[in-house]
VEXDO-34975 format. One line per 5 residues: number of its first residue (from 0); their letters; for each residue z negated, x, y of C-alpha. Coordinates in steps of 0.05 Angstrom, whole numbers, m for minus. Last residue first. Example, Ala and Ser with C-alpha at 12.3 -4.5 7.8 and 13.67 -1.06 7.14 Angstrom:
1 = sa = m143,273,m21  m156,246,m90
This chain:
309 = avdrr = m1815,1688,1252  m1776,1721,1309  m1748,1656,1338  m1814,1619,1329  m1852,1670,1369
304 = rlwsa = m1801,1668,1425  m1802,1592,1426  m1879,1590,1431  m1878,1641,1488  m1827,1600,1527
299 = aamsa = m1867,1536,1514  m1930,1570,1539  m1897,1593,1603  m1868,1523,1612  m1936,1490,1601
294 = rageg = m1970,1538,1648  m1923,1523,1706  m1930,1448,1695  m2005,1456,1692  m2005,1489,1760
289 = aaiii = m1963,1434,1790  m2009,1381,1762  m2070,1417,1791  m2037,1420,1860  m2018,1347,1858
284 = qkgyd = m2087,1324,1837  m2114,1287,1776  m2173,1332,1761  m2199,1345,1691  m2149,1357,1634
279 = dtvdg = m2139,1298,1587  m2064,1298,1599  m2017,1248,1632  m2040,1270,1701  m2006,1337,1696
274 = aafvg = m1978,1374,1636  m1960,1362,1563  m1931,1407,1509  m1892,1389,1447  m1869,1446,1403
269 = pqstm = m1925,1437,1352  m1951,1365,1355  m2026,1364,1370  m2009,1380,1443  m1998,1448,1473
264 = ndrav = m2022,1455,1545  m2040,1529,1535  m2114,1513,1537  m2104,1457,1486  m2080,1387,1504
259 = viegr = m2103,1316,1489  m2055,1265,1517  m2091,1212,1558  m2098,1141,1530  m2169,1133,1556
254 = entqv = m2199,1137,1486  m2163,1203,1474  m2091,1216,1455  m2062,1258,1398  m1987,1269,1398
249 = iggtf = m1935,1240,1349  m1962,1170,1360  m1895,1139,1380  m1889,1184,1441  m1851,1130,1479
244 = edppi = m1901,1073,1485  m1960,1118,1470  m1957,1145,1542  m2016,1103,1566  m2008,1052,1624
239 = fgrei = m2062,1068,1674  m2129,1041,1696  m2147,985,1744  m2170,1027,1803  m2129,999,1861
234 = fvatv = m2153,1027,1927  m2136,979,1984  m2136,1007,2055  m2146,984,2127  m2190,924,2111
229 = arree = m2202,855,2141  m2226,809,2085  m2195,740,2075  m2233,692,2031  m2206,637,1986
224 = tqaad = m2243,588,1942  m2201,569,1883  m2263,554,1841  m2247,614,1797  m2248,660,1859
219 = rllva = m2194,679,1909  m2187,740,1954  m2136,755,2009  m2136,827,2029  m2128,851,2101
214 = evtdt = m2092,897,2150  m2053,946,2107  m2000,983,2146  m1933,967,2179  m1939,892,2175
209 = geiav = m2002,876,2135  m2030,832,2081  m2048,846,2009  m2046,782,1967  m2081,748,1909
204 = vnwgi = m2139,797,1900  m2183,765,1847  m2257,745,1849  m2309,739,1795  m2350,797,1822
199 = hqeir = m2342,808,1897  m2388,867,1908  m2407,891,1978  m2416,967,1984  m2442,999,2048
194 = pdael = m2515,981,2034  m2514,1021,1968  m2571,1000,1922  m2530,953,1879  m2474,1005,1871
189 = krlle = m2524,1059,1853  m2555,1014,1800  m2486,1001,1770  m2472,1075,1767  m2537,1089,1730
184 = eparl = m2523,1031,1682  m2458,1062,1660  m2396,1021,1678  m2361,958,1656  m2363,914,1719
179 = prqsv = m2370,840,1708  m2302,804,1710  m2250,790,1763  m2269,852,1801  m2268,866,1876
174 = ltvqc = m2310,920,1911  m2309,910,1987  m2328,978,2017  m2352,994,2087  m2330,1066,2092
169 = elrsl = m2379,1121,2112  m2343,1174,2071  m2401,1172,2022  m2384,1098,2015  m2314,1118,1994
164 = qlaae = m2342,1160,1937  m2388,1103,1916  m2330,1054,1914  m2285,1102,1876  m2340,1114,1824
159 = aaaeg = m2348,1040,1812  m2272,1030,1808  m2265,1086,1758  m2323,1059,1717  m2292,992,1705
154 = pgvva = m2265,926,1730  m2219,946,1787  m2202,934,1860  m2231,976,1916  m2226,948,1987
149 = vphgr = m2233,986,2053  m2267,981,2120  m2258,1046,2158  m2308,1103,2169  m2265,1154,2134
144 = ffagd = m2197,1125,2117  m2156,1189,2111  m2211,1219,2068  m2199,1167,2014  m2128,1187,1999
139 = ctacf = m2129,1235,1941  m2198,1222,1912  m2189,1147,1922  m2125,1149,1881  m2081,1088,1868
134 = svgrg = m2068,1074,1941  m2046,1016,1985  m2056,1035,2057  m1987,1054,2078  m1968,1095,2016
129 = vleke = m1957,1031,1977  m1951,975,2029  m1887,940,2005  m1907,944,1932  m1975,912,1942
124 = gpval = m1955,861,1995  m1950,801,1948  m1988,811,1883  m1968,851,1821  m2038,881,1814
119 = raaar = m2014,947,1787  m2033,986,1725  m2016,1057,1748  m1964,1096,1710  m2000,1162,1699
114 = gsaii = m1957,1224,1699  m1895,1232,1656  m1903,1307,1647  m1888,1311,1573  m1859,1380,1558
109 = varaq = m1812,1383,1499  m1788,1442,1457  m1725,1456,1418  m1688,1400,1452  m1639,1344,1435
104 = lstge = m1614,1289,1480  m1593,1216,1470  m1575,1173,1530  m1575,1097,1519  m1606,1073,1585
99 = qtfve = m1673,1062,1552  m1675,1137,1538  m1676,1175,1472  m1705,1244,1460  m1691,1280,1394
94 = fldgs = m1735,1339,1379  m1710,1400,1343  m1728,1445,1284  m1721,1387,1235  m1718,1322,1275
89 = pvvan = m1782,1305,1312  m1773,1238,1350  m1788,1225,1423  m1774,1152,1442  m1769,1107,1503
84 = vyege = m1752,1157,1557  m1732,1125,1624  m1669,1145,1660  m1660,1142,1736  m1653,1217,1742
79 = ycdvp = m1624,1257,1685  m1632,1325,1717  m1599,1386,1687  m1633,1449,1713  m1594,1511,1732
74 = frrvh = m1639,1531,1791  m1634,1524,1866  m1635,1448,1858  m1709,1453,1836  m1729,1477,1906
69 = erfqr = m1691,1421,1940  m1728,1370,1897  m1796,1400,1912  m1778,1399,1986  m1761,1325,1982
64 = vlesg = m1826,1314,1943  m1866,1345,2000  m1828,1302,2050  m1843,1238,2011  m1917,1257,2006
59 = ailqf = m1921,1265,2081  m1946,1334,2102  m2010,1362,2132  m2035,1434,2128  m1978,1452,2081
54 = glyne = m1983,1521,2048  m2034,1500,1996  m2031,1426,1978  m2095,1394,2004  m2069,1358,2066
49 = vksaw = m2022,1306,2036  m2007,1244,2078  m1976,1176,2063  m1978,1189,1989  m1922,1148,1956
44 = qaqgg = m1879,1209,1938  m1937,1241,1902  m1941,1183,1852  m1879,1209,1816  m1830,1251,1855
39 = vegav = m1766,1238,1819  m1762,1168,1790  m1740,1150,1720  m1743,1222,1701  m1710,1264,1648
34 = vatsl = m1711,1338,1666  m1668,1388,1628  m1675,1462,1617  m1638,1519,1584  m1691,1573,1583
29 = alraa = m1680,1635,1624  m1753,1643,1643  m1734,1624,1714  m1706,1559,1687  m1771,1544,1651
24 = yvaat = m1812,1560,1713  m1771,1515,1758  m1770,1458,1708  m1845,1462,1697  m1855,1456,1772
19 = lgapg = m1811,1394,1772  m1849,1363,1714  m1919,1376,1740  m1903,1355,1813  m1869,1291,1790
14 = ggiil = m1803,1286,1753  m1823,1266,1683  m1803,1283,1612  m1784,1356,1609  m1734,1382,1557
9 = vdypg = m1739,1455,1539  m1691,1499,1500  m1637,1447,1508  m1595,1425,1449  m1519,1424,1460
4 = ehtrm = m1482,1434,1526  m1512,1460,1590  m1500,1459,1665  m1492,1385,1677  m1473,1364,1748
């Protein structure tokens, strides 16, 4: 049910921990608020277990997101769920936000909290086993597989760092990359020297196998030789799809495609803020994203007040 007509004070793009926290804070600050999200929960909902969000010693990601959703419902927030933003356009004192589904909205300020859309493998078993051994964050989920055989897939520095991190957790790591790794020489030397890491350079993952959880990965090289590796988890570290597709260049991004933000989460475009994994802030974690969402709404409220009295 919609609670507001006309331009919103704040429109939030994204329904993960950053976006939902931003919505609660904006509503509590008496700002008319809308959330546009293709999928409420973001990557958090696919986490099989979360043990580092304060107040919950151990909780499934889907249950944590359910509680986030219930919390937001206590406030007058309009939620356009199942809609994907494809353009944000400055228009005078407002911003026009358009979705792929044909919805057009206006807002006085915008918070981009769209998270990081992981570049996936698009192989059999990947989608079915997300949250059950398939992960896009070794920092988030690695500890649950301590001492287990795992695979890391990716061509760059993130994959190298993930492999070394998992090795420190006593995992036997199969590192898979179709092309030579692009990483600093120091990282490459550490990989070569680590007895727990076995590199499969020139190989692809062609399937992830398992019934209820990940059991193995099927690898194939250029000569069509196949090898099956028994693993309990697959960490996909192939980068993320940048937000440029819908921001149209109105906000500054860095070389990794992350939105550059100031200390108050303001972007290079006045009136547009960003929070969570989509930003260049350090630490892609649920608790950090939630904190940034709160700060972005507080900063947006302050910016709107200053503008109104100018």
